[in-house]
N, C-alpha and C positions, 0 to 999 in steps of 0.2 A: 803433233798434238792431236789429243784424243776428243773428240766431240760429245759433249755430256749435255747437248740442249733436249735431248729426249727424256730427260730427268725433270724438266722442268714443270711447276705444278699450273702451268696456265692452260686452262680447259677450253678455250677457243672461244666460240662465241656465248657460250652460257657460264655464266658467272659460278664462281664456287657455292655461293650461297642458295641460289638456285636448282644447282645441279645435287645438293645435299638435301635440299626439301623434297626435288622429285625423287631421289633414292628413298627417303624414308617414305612417300606416299606409295611407292612401288613396293617397300618393304611390306606395309602395311596390308596393300591389295593381295599382295602373294598369301599370307597370312589368313586373310578373310576367305580367299578362293580354296585354300587348304582345307580350313574348318567347314566351308560349305561342301566340298566335295566328300568329306565322311558324313555331313549331317544330313543332306538332301536325301529324300526317301526314293525320288524318281531318278531312273538310271540316266536318263538322257541329260536331264539337267545336273546331275553329277558329272558325268563326261564334259560337258559344256564348262562346268567350273573349273576341272580340271585343266581344261583347254586356256582358260583365261589364267589359271596359274602358271601353266607353263609359258605363255606369252609374256607375262609380268617378270619370270625370271629372266627370259631371252632379254627382255629391257633392262633389267638392271646389268645383266652381262655388258650389254651395249655401252650402259653408261659407264662401267669400271673399265671401257677400254678393250675389252676381251671380246673382238668383233668375231673371231673365227668360232668362239665357244658359244656366243649369241646365235650365230646363222645356224650351228649345229643344233642348239636347243630347240629353235623355231620348227626347223625341217624335221628332225627326228621325233622330237616329243608332240609339239605342238601341230605338227604334219600329221607322221606316220601311225603314232601311237594313238593318239584320237580317232583318226580315220579307223583304224582297226577296231579299237571299241566301240565306235558308231556300229559298224559293218556287223559285229559279233552281237551287237543289242537288236539289230533290226533281224537279223537270224534269228535270234533267239525268241523275240516276240512274235515272228510269224508263226514258228512251230507251236507255241503255247497258245495262239490264235485259232491254230487248225484243231485243237484237242477238245 
């Protein structure tokens, strides 16, 4: 007999309506952070907004039970890429201040 219990739609402690509301909230936050990343003039705040967008996308993946992709999103994009952006921004502004 094949066990198909993994196909059930039971979401555990979070009810489906609250999970759907949380997903919609995270989608709206992701779009707001993405627009803010493009529209903010100060680069440091744009990078922080990009980090917020990456974290909210990671949270969406976690809610969709794609845990491996969520951890990858948080480690690589929200961690590594944002750190690289901030380091490049810091080095660039130091060179501009010396001129």
